[in-house]
N, C-alpha and C positions, 0 to 999 in steps of 0.2 A: 588312492580312493579313501584309505583310512584317514589320511591327513585332512582331506576335504570334509569328511564326516565330523572329525574332531573340531574343526573350525566352525562348522555349522552348529554343533552342540554348544560350544562356548558362546556363540552369538545368541542362541535361544535362551540359555541360562541367564545371561546378562539382561535380555529383554524381559524375562519373567521377573527378575529381581527389581527392575525399574517399575514394572507395572503393579506388582503385588506387595512390595515392601516399602517402608519408610522408617523414620526414627522410632515409631511406635508399633509397627507391624513387621513381624519376622516370618520366614518360611523355614520349616524343618526340612531335613534331607528327604524325608518321606513325601512331604507335600510338594517339594520341587520335582521329585520323580513322578508323582501323580499328574501334575500339570504338564510335564513334558510328554507323558504318554497320552493323556486325554485330549490335549490341544494340538499336539504336533506329531503324535504317533511314534514317539521316540522312547524306547525302553533302555534304561541304564541302571547300574547298581550304586549303592552308597559310596563305594570306594572311588568310582568315577566322579561322583559329585564333589568329593573332597579334593580330588586331583584337579578338577576343572576350576573350582573356587581358588585354589592355589595358583593356577595358571593365570587367571584373571587378575589376581592381586599382583602377580609378578610384572604384568604390563601396565600397572598403575591404577587399576580400578579399585576404588576404596569400598571394601566390603567388610561389614561387621560380622563377626562369628561369635555365637554364644552357645555354650553346651546345652543350656536349658531352652533357649528360644529359637535357635537356628541361625539363619543368615538374613542380612538386610543390606541394601545398598546405602552407602553413606554419602554418595555424591552423584547427582544425575546431570545430564547435559544442560538442562535448564532448571532454574529455581522456580518455585510456584509463582512468585511475584512476576518473574519474567514471562512465563506463559500467560498469566493474567493480562499483562500489558499487550502481548501479541493477540490474545483473544479480542480485547477491546479495540485494538487497532484494526483488525479484520472486520469487526462488526461496524466500524465507523466508515468503511469504504462505501461511498455512494455508487461507485461504478460497477460493483459486482453484486450479483443476485444473492438472495438468501440461501439458495441451494449451494452456490459456490462458496459462500462464507462458511456454511456448516461443513462442507467437504474439507476446507482448509483447516478448520478447527479440529476436525476428527483426526487429521494427520498429525497435528501438533499434540493431540491428547496422548499419542503413543509415547511421548517423552515424560508423561506424568504417571504417578501411581494412581490406581483406581480410586483411592481415598481422596487425593487432591482433585482428581477429575470430578468426582461427585460434588465436592464443595464448591468448585468453580462453576459447574453447571447450574447449581442452585442459585448462584448470584448472577448468572448470565442473562442479559437482556437481548432477546432475539428481535432484530429489527426487520420489518417487512420491506423488501426492496423489489424494484422492477427488475426482471431478468435482462441481462445484457450479455454481450460477447466480449467483455473486457479481458478476461484471462486468455481467451483465444487470440485477441488482438495483441496483447502484451507478448505472448510467445512469438508471434510473427515479427513484431517490431524489434524486440530484443535480438532476435536472430539476424535481422537485416542490418541493424546497427553494428553488430559484431562482425558481420561479413563485409561491411563497407559497400552495401548494395543500395540501390534506389528502391522506393516503395510506391506502390500504386494505391491511392486512397480516393474515396468518394466523400466529399464534404459539401453539404447543401446541394446535393444532386449534381455536383460537378466533379468529374473524374480528373485527377492530376497525378503526375509522377513527381515525387518529392525526394529530398535527401533528409532522412531522419537523423537527429543528433542526440536528443536527450529525452528521457521520461522523467517527469517531476510530479510528486504527490503533494497536493495542496488542499487542505480542508476536506479530505475524503474523496477528492477527484484526482485522476491522473491526467496530466497534460503532456502532449507531444510537442517538442520544439523542433522545427524543421525549416528548410528553405526550398525554393523551386530550383530546377536545373538552370534556368536562365535568369534567376533573380537572387541576388546575394543577401537580401533582407531576410532576417529570421522571424518566423511567425510561430504562433502556438495555437493549439486546438485541444479542447477537452475530448478525451478518448470516446466518451459516450455520444459525442456529436459527430463522430466518424461513422458513416453508414456502411462502408465496405473497405477492407484492407486486403491487399494481395501482394504476392511476390512478383518481382520483375526478373530476378536473377541476374541483373545487370550491375556491374561494378561502376562506382563513380570515383573520380580522382580528386574530389574536393576534400581538403583537410577537415577532420572532425572538429567542429567549433564549440567544444565544451565550455571553454572559459567565457566566450561571448554569451552563451545561453545562461550560464550561471550569473553573469552580470545582469542580464535582463531579469532573471528571476529575483535577484537581490533587490533591484530597483522596484520591482512590482510588489514583492511581499513586505518590504519596509513600510509601505503605505498602510499596512493593516496590523502592525505590531507596535508595542510600546505602551506607555502610560498616558500619552497626550492624544488619544484618539477622540475624534468628534463624531457625533451623530449627524448624518447628512440625509436629507430627504430629496429624492429626485422625482420629477414627474415626467412620464413618457408621453410625448406629444404625437409620436408617429403611430400609424395604425397597422404596423406589421410586426411580426414576432421576431424579426432579425435583431432589432435593437435590444429587446429584452434578453434574447439568447446571448447576445454579445456581452451585455452588462453582467449577466450571471457567469459567463466564462472568464471575464476580466476582474471581477470583484468577488473575492472568495467568500465574504460574509454577507452578501446581498440578501435582503428579505423583501419579498414581493407582497404588496397589499393593494389589490385593484390595479390602477394605472400608476401607482407610485412604488418606488424602490427605496428601501432604507439601508444605509451603509454605516459602518464604523471605520473611519479613515483618519490618517494624519494629513492635515492640510499642507500641501506642497505643490510646486509646479508640476511634479509628476502626476499627481491626482488631477489637477485642473487640465493638463494636457490630454489625459484620458477622456475627460468629459467633453473637451472641445472636439474630439473626433466625431461625436454624434451631432455636431452643428445645432440646428434648430429643432432636432427631434427629441432632445432631452433638456429639461430645465431644472436648475437647482432652486427649490422652493423653500428651503429652510435648512438651518437657521438663517436669519437675515444677514448676519455678518459674514457668513460663508458665501452667500449669493453675492454680496458686495465685493468680497475678496476675489471671487471668480470674475466678476465684471471688470475689476481693476486689472486682473491678469490679461483678459482679452484686450482691453484698451491699451495696455503697455505693448502688446504685440502689434496692434494697429498703428501705434505711434511710430513704429520703425519703418513704416511704408509711406 
């Protein structure tokens, strides 16, 4: 029992040093003792503090000791710049709600000193987001992929049993890559377009097709990266929301204005093939040379028949 208490005490001292010290802020033995007692109900003496600091140093924790100033942690699990990066990444997720974002940020804040946390909070831009069940869905999907089980999902009011392979984050949205039990083709869907996710607890014998998914992702994302991107304007001619929803799911940087969609893409057969899927429901209206190139792409296909 004594060993368990000692381990707990070491953990709490380390936690306090991470939260309340940095290169400019130190804690005296007395202040450490006070925080342990007021925040954790643990009473110890100065000799124990000295013994515990020595024990932490022996296992590789870098702690600065000063006779005048006290103790300070010299190395934390994450640097301030790394936590800032993670804060911004969390806030950029479109799939998770503001409450979920703030809860994740609060967990990460435990790796920061109170001084760094204050400065980052002052710079933080809180983005208002619609509430989603993304984190709940991610928990289920990750477990099912790990267990090699099938997943029951409802997409566009249709319930299906699928084999999930991979989760991919693109432009603030999570996408699930999957196939159906009787169909070997790989599909993808944006997580927030899934209306329901549930376990089946049924194993499948299909090999996990990670490399095929990564190849599809590479082919897709290559169209939106690099220096030679073109501005393309599409006009939606169909009167149903499916076309627009599908464009938004397939083109990560799509911007909607009225019945038109604006994209930044690299012109390629991959891009033109994606547009051809929509048949006469979508038209490239600008620039003129892009519309001409698309027409030539279609004519070249027709010439083969």
